[in-house]
C-alpha positions as a Markdown table, in Angstrom:
| # | Residue | x | y | z |
|---|---|---|---|---|
| 1 | Met | 0.0 | 0.0 | 0.0 |
| 2 | Gln | 1.4 | 3.4 | -1.0 |
| 3 | Ser | 1.3 | 6.3 | 1.3 |
| 4 | Phe | -0.4 | 9.6 | 0.6 |
| 5 | Val | 2.9 | 11.4 | -0.1 |
| 6 | Asn | 4.1 | 8.6 | -2.4 |
| 7 | Arg | 0.9 | 8.9 | -4.4 |
| 8 | Leu | 1.3 | 12.7 | -4.6 |
| 9 | Ile | 4.9 | 12.2 | -5.9 |
| 10 | Arg | 3.7 | 9.6 | -8.5 |
| 11 | Met | 0.8 | 11.8 | -9.5 |
| 12 | Asp | 3.1 | 14.8 | -10.0 |
| 13 | His | 5.4 | 12.8 | -12.2 |
| 14 | Leu | 2.5 | 11.5 | -14.3 |
| 15 | Ile | 1.0 | 15.0 | -14.6 |
| 16 | Leu | 4.4 | 16.5 | -15.4 |
| 17 | Tyr | 4.9 | 14.1 | -18.3 |
| 18 | Lys | 1.2 | 14.3 | -19.4 |
| 19 | Ser | 0.8 | 10.6 | -19.0 |
| 20 | Thr | -2.0 | 10.3 | -16.4 |
| 21 | Gly | -4.7 | 9.2 | -18.8 |
| 22 | Arg | -8.3 | 9.8 | -17.9 |
| 23 | Pro | -9.4 | 9.8 | -14.2 |
| 24 | Ala | -10.2 | 6.1 | -14.3 |
| 25 | Asp | -6.8 | 5.3 | -15.8 |
| 26 | Leu | -5.0 | 7.4 | -13.2 |
| 27 | Ala | -7.0 | 5.7 | -10.4 |
| 28 | Ser | -5.8 | 2.3 | -11.7 |
| 29 | Lys | -2.2 | 3.5 | -12.0 |
| 30 | Leu | -2.3 | 4.8 | -8.4 |
| 31 | Glu | -4.4 | 1.9 | -7.0 |
| 32 | Ile | -7.0 | 4.2 | -5.7 |
| 33 | Ser | -10.7 | 5.0 | -6.5 |
| 34 | Glu | -11.6 | 7.5 | -9.1 |
| 35 | Arg | -13.2 | 9.6 | -6.4 |
| 36 | Ser | -9.8 | 9.7 | -4.6 |
| 37 | Val | -8.2 | 10.9 | -7.8 |
| 38 | Tyr | -10.5 | 14.0 | -7.8 |
| 39 | Glu | -9.7 | 14.5 | -4.1 |
| 40 | Tyr | -5.9 | 14.4 | -4.8 |
| 41 | Ile | -6.3 | 16.8 | -7.7 |
| 42 | Arg | -8.4 | 19.2 | -5.5 |
| 43 | Phe | -5.8 | 19.0 | -2.8 |
| 44 | Met | -3.0 | 19.8 | -5.2 |
| 45 | Lys | -4.9 | 22.7 | -6.7 |
| 46 | Gly | -5.6 | 24.0 | -3.2 |
| 47 | Leu | -1.9 | 24.2 | -2.7 |
| 48 | Gly | -1.5 | 26.2 | -5.9 |
| 49 | Ala | -0.8 | 23.5 | -8.6 |
| 50 | Pro | -2.1 | 24.8 | -11.9 |
| 51 | Ile | -3.6 | 21.4 | -13.0 |
| 52 | Cys | -5.8 | 21.2 | -16.1 |
| 53 | Phe | -7.3 | 18.4 | -18.0 |
| 54 | Ser | -7.0 | 18.0 | -21.8 |
| 55 | Arg | -10.0 | 16.3 | -23.3 |
| 56 | Asn | -8.3 | 16.0 | -26.6 |
| 57 | Arg | -5.2 | 14.2 | -25.2 |
| 58 | Gly | -7.1 | 12.6 | -22.3 |
| 59 | Thr | -4.6 | 13.6 | -19.6 |
| 60 | Tyr | -4.0 | 16.0 | -16.8 |
| 61 | Tyr | -1.2 | 18.5 | -17.3 |
| 62 | Tyr | 0.3 | 21.6 | -15.6 |
| 63 | Lys | -0.8 | 24.9 | -17.2 |
| 64 | Asp | 2.5 | 26.5 | -16.2 |
| 65 | Ser | 6.0 | 25.1 | -16.1 |
| 66 | Gly | 7.1 | 23.6 | -12.8 |
| 67 | Asn | 6.3 | 20.7 | -10.6 |
| 68 | Phe | 4.7 | 20.0 | -7.2 |
| 69 | Ala | 7.2 | 20.2 | -4.4 |
| 70 | Ile | 6.6 | 18.1 | -1.2 |
| 71 | Gly | 8.7 | 18.6 | 1.8 |
| 72 | Phe | 10.0 | 20.9 | 4.5 |
| 73 | Phe | 12.4 | 23.6 | 3.4 |
| 74 | Ala | 14.1 | 25.4 | 6.3 |
| 75 | Ser | 14.8 | 29.0 | 5.9 |
| 76 | Val | 17.7 | 30.7 | 7.6 |
| 77 | Val | 16.7 | 33.9 | 9.3 |
| 78 | Pro | 19.7 | 36.2 | 9.9 |
| 79 | Thr | 20.3 | 37.1 | 13.5 |
| 80 | Val | 20.4 | 40.8 | 14.2 |
| 81 | Thr | 22.5 | 41.7 | 17.2 |
| 82 | Ser | 22.0 | 44.9 | 19.3 |
| 83 | Ala | 25.5 | 46.0 | 18.2 |
| 84 | Ala | 24.5 | 45.9 | 14.6 |
| 85 | Val | 21.3 | 47.8 | 15.3 |
| 86 | Leu | 23.3 | 50.5 | 17.2 |
| 87 | Glu | 25.8 | 50.7 | 14.3 |
| 88 | Lys | 23.0 | 51.2 | 11.8 |
| 89 | Lys | 21.5 | 54.0 | 13.9 |
| 90 | Lys | 24.9 | 55.7 | 13.9 |
| 91 | Glu | 25.0 | 55.5 | 10.1 |
| 92 | Ile | 21.5 | 57.0 | 9.7 |
| 93 | Ala | 22.2 | 59.9 | 12.2 |
C-alpha cells in the first residue's frame, strides 16, 4: 500500500509528463478509487498547482512550467545583534 505522499509524488510525475490518462486510468495506476483521484487533484490545486485536463489528449497537465514540491524547506533567518542595530542607527544619524 502506497502512502499519501508517495501517491502525490507519483501523480506529480504523471502530470508533469502528461501521462495520467483519464481519471479512471489514473486511479488504476495509483491503485485508488476515481473519487480519490479527484480529491488528490483538488488537494494539489488547493496548494497552488495549476492542474488542467485536456479532453483531446485525455490527460492532466500543468498549465504552467514547474512541478509539485513536497517537503519541508528550512529558511535561515539572519540574526540581528544589538551592536548591529546601534551601528545602523549611527550610520543614519
